[in-house]
N, C-alpha and C positions, 0 to 999 in steps of 0.2 A: 400235913395237919394246919402246918401252920398259915398256911394259903385260906384253907376253911376258916381256923379261925380269924383269918383280918378280915375275911368277906363276913363274917357270923355280924361284925361289929359295923358297916354300913346301912343304913339307912336303907330300908321298904319304900320305895315310891312306884306308884301305881297311875302312869294315865290311861284314860278312856277318853277316846273320840276316833275320829279317824279322818283322814285326808291331808293337806299341808299341815295341817293346824297342829296335827299330832306330827306330825316328820318333823316340824322344826322343831318342838318341845323333847324330844329324845334326840334331835340328830345336837341342840347344845345340849342334854344333861347325860350326856353316854361318856361327855370329857370331867365328868367330876365324881368323886367315891362313891355311890351309890348302887343296890342294886335293884335292877328297872325290871320294871313289866309294863305291859300295855293288853288294853281290852279290847278289841279294833269293833268297828259294824260290822254288820256280812246283808247291809240290806243294799249296797249297788246296784243298781240295774240299771246302767247308764253307759257309752260311750263302749269300752272295750269290755267292760264286767257283761252290757245284756249278750256279748254272743259269748263270752264265758257261762253264763248263763245259759239262754236258748240253746246255744250249741252244743259249750259240751254236756251240759245240766250238773255244773259245779256252779260252786257257793263261788261269788266274789272274792277274787286276786289284790284289785290295785289298792287298797288302801292295808292289806298285809305285807303288797310289796314293798310299799313306802317304807311300814316301821324295820323291815329285812335292810333298805337298806341305808338308812337312818340310825341302825345299830350295831351294822359292820362294825370291828371294830378297825383300831387305823391299821395294822400288818393287812389284811384282808384286801386282797389287789384290787387296783384303781381299774380294770379294763373289766371287772367282774363288776364292780358299783355302775359303770355308764352303760354298759350291756342291759342290765336290769331296767336301768332306768331311759334306754335307747323307746323311740317312737317309729314305727314304719312308717315311710311317705310315700309309698305308692305298692303294685302287688293284690294284684283283688282277692279281696276275702281277709287282708291281715291291713292294708292302709288302717290307721287309728291304735292298732295293736301295739304292744307296749314286750318287747322281747322278756321280761320277768315273769309278765301273764302269761307268756305262752307255756315258756321253761316253766312252773308250777302246774298247769295243765296236762304238761307230759311228764312229769313226775310222776302224777295224780295217778293216768295212763299205768305209768310202770308198776305201782301198790296198788293194781286192783282196783278202781276207786279210794281211797283212803288217803283224800285229802290233808288229816292230822300229822299222816306218818310225813306226805310229802312240803310242808312246810315245815319241821322237824330237820328235814334234811337236807331242806334250800339254806336255814339259820346254821345248820353245821359247814356246808359251803362255802359260807360268805361271812362263815366264823361273826356269828353275830354274839353281843354281851348281850342278853338280856330276854328274858319271856315275852314273845308272844302270841298272845293269845285270842283265838277268835268271840264274839257274843256267843256266838251258838252252832251249832252244826246242821240245822234247822235248817229246809229251802222255806223260809218266810219273804215279808214284805213287806214298804210301812205304807201304812197308812190316815193322810190326815184332814182331820174336819178341822174348815173354815166357818167363818165366824156369816157369812151365807148360806150356811146349809148343805155344799156340795162335801164330798166326800172325795179327794183324791188317792187312787192306789199308783203302789213305786215309788220309789226315792226319788228316781229322773226327773218324775212327772210334776215333784213337791219343789225340788230344787230351783226346776227353770218350768216354769207353769208360763199358759200363756199370759199373753200384758191382760187381757180384762180381769184374769182367776188372779192374781198375782199381787192386785191390788185391795184382796180381803184378808186379815188376817186368822192365821192360825188361829185355832179355839184347844185344840186336840192332840196329840198326833199316839199311835198303838201299831203293834206287827199283829198282820193275819196270816193264816193265820197262825198262832199260841207261838212259839217257839219255846224251850228246854235251854235255859240254859247251859253252861261250856260247867261242868264241873271243877275244869282249873281256874274260875274268871273265880266263883268261889271264895275258893281258895285263896285265890290274889289279893282279893278281898282282907277276907278276916287277918291275913297278915299286914295287912298294907299297914306299915308309920306315916304313910303319909298320898293321898288321891288328886288327884289331879282333874276336875274337868276343861275341857276351853287351850287355844281359841277353837275355834272351826267353825262350819254352817251352824249354825245350833243345835236345828230342828234333824238334818240329817249326817251329823256327822256327829251330833255331841247328846244328844237325848234321847235320839232311836234306843241305844244302848240300854238307858235306865228304863225303859218299857217292857224291857226282854225281863221277861219271869220274875223274879222277887229282886230283881240287880238293884234296885232303890230302896229295896226296905234292906238290904244288905250292908251298902251303902251308909247312909242313917243309925243303924248301931253301929257298922265301927267308932272306935275309939281313934283312927288315924284321923290326921289333919284334914282337911279335905277345901281342897282349893280349886277357882274357879277365876280362869284366866280371859278378862275379860276379850271382847273379838273390836279390833279397828275399825271394821267399819259394817254397818247395814248392810244386810243384802235382801235385797226386791222377791216379795216372795217367800218372804221368811221371816224378814226383823224389819217391813217397813218402821222408819224412824222409830225403830227402837231406840231407847235412852236406858245409860247402865239398871234406872230404875223394872223398867220392863223385865230384866234376865234375871234380875234377882225374884221378880214375883216369880216370874217359871219356871225360877230354880227350885222358889218355894211348894210350888204346887206338883213336883212330879215331887219332888225328895223328901220335902216337910219345911216345916219352916225354922226360918236358920240352923238348919241342916248346912251348908258352909260354912267356915272357922275362916277363911282371909277370900278376899279379891282383890287382886292384882288387875289394877287400870295404868293405860298408857298415861299419858300426862303431855306429852307432847305433841304439839300441834306443825312442828318441821318435816310434812308429808313432800314425797316429792315432784317437784316442779312439774306442772301440768297434771297431775292425776289425777287429785281432783275432779276438776270438769268429765274426764272420761269416765270416772265411778257417776258421775251423776246422771250424761246418759243412762246407765245400766238403771237410773232408779237407787244409785245408793249414796248414802253421806256417812260421815265419821260418827262416831256413834257420840250424846250428848252426854257428858258427865253429871248430872244430877243426881247424883249419894246420898250426899248430902239433903234430902228430903224427907229420904225413908227414916219411919218413925218405926220404933221397936227393932230395928238394924241389930243384929249385934256382933254381927262378922266385921272383923280385924279391913281394915279395908287401906291398901300398901301405893302407891302411887308412884311410878317409876316410867322415863323416857323409852321406851321399848318399840321403837319404830326401825324396822331396818330400810337406809337408805337406798337401797337396791330394789331394781322393778322387774318383778317380772317376766319374761319374752316367753311366750304359748308359742311352741311350735307347729305350724300350718295345719298340721298332719291330725292338731289335736282338735277337737269339734263340740268339745265342754268347756261351760264357762269358770275359768281360774279366778282366784284374788290373786289381784296384777301387784300389792303391799302388804307384807306381812310384817311380822312383830320379828325384830333383830334375835334367831337362836342364842346367839352368846347371852346378851342382853336380859335376855328371859329366864334361861339357866341358872347364873347369878342371883338373878332374884327369887328363883325358886330356891336356888339353894340355900341362900341368908336368909330365909322364912324359918330354918332348921335353928 
């Protein structure tokens, strides 16, 4: 009874997103006395997720897997964490696949196609402290309309467009076919004391969730503090030359004006040596902070040094483009916790 009463006193924090950005947030926050939940994107169709979708007929599991690893408790076997992130570098048909994705695909088969049960059982095995909630269990794809009038179907092709198409900005996104919101996601929004969006690929990891069913409306109505963690870098094909004001304008478009209560922005320019030159070759630059130019912006702006000193080294077997520099998990978690 005492443990139950203590748990109830913890704040309910809901993270919405996917990918490494959400992993970074969760990995830091799990060390704090909080009840954590995460609504995870289910539109990924690139890399190993393409195999999971096309050959196994399942919903993508990579973002789910990253959340599971992030929230695995301290007494969980470290070997299991390493296994779930292990990516095969050889082998016909499995090169580029992760052990964790294959594990969950096997469990789903054991549970006769029940992917929800497979995720729950995986969370039990890794002693996950938190609730991992797929935004939908419907099979759907992300669709982006660009300023040149062209539609692109599929998260991967939006995330990594060809050189010409990538120069155009995205006008709006939606899912096709329409998908029903996971009832657990609705409940998580209802019970949240704080809702965190970002960081991460803005359209393909963050906003792709809010266009599912009425999630945007539920977030807007929620009395929880809504926090947006600003990205460190722009991304070619998604946020070309975006400044902080552009991110806020897009959030206003999808969630409603001034829905975001707090914007958390990195104010350090101490990037790892030589990293910006590598990003420039990919058409990416640090996000310019012009938040002071916004008129009638009611969001509270919090600026802190949030850059990690580590540079991500991608395995050779990973064919996808990854973020080289990321937020520091500990610094970001502390900044978020202090918002309470």
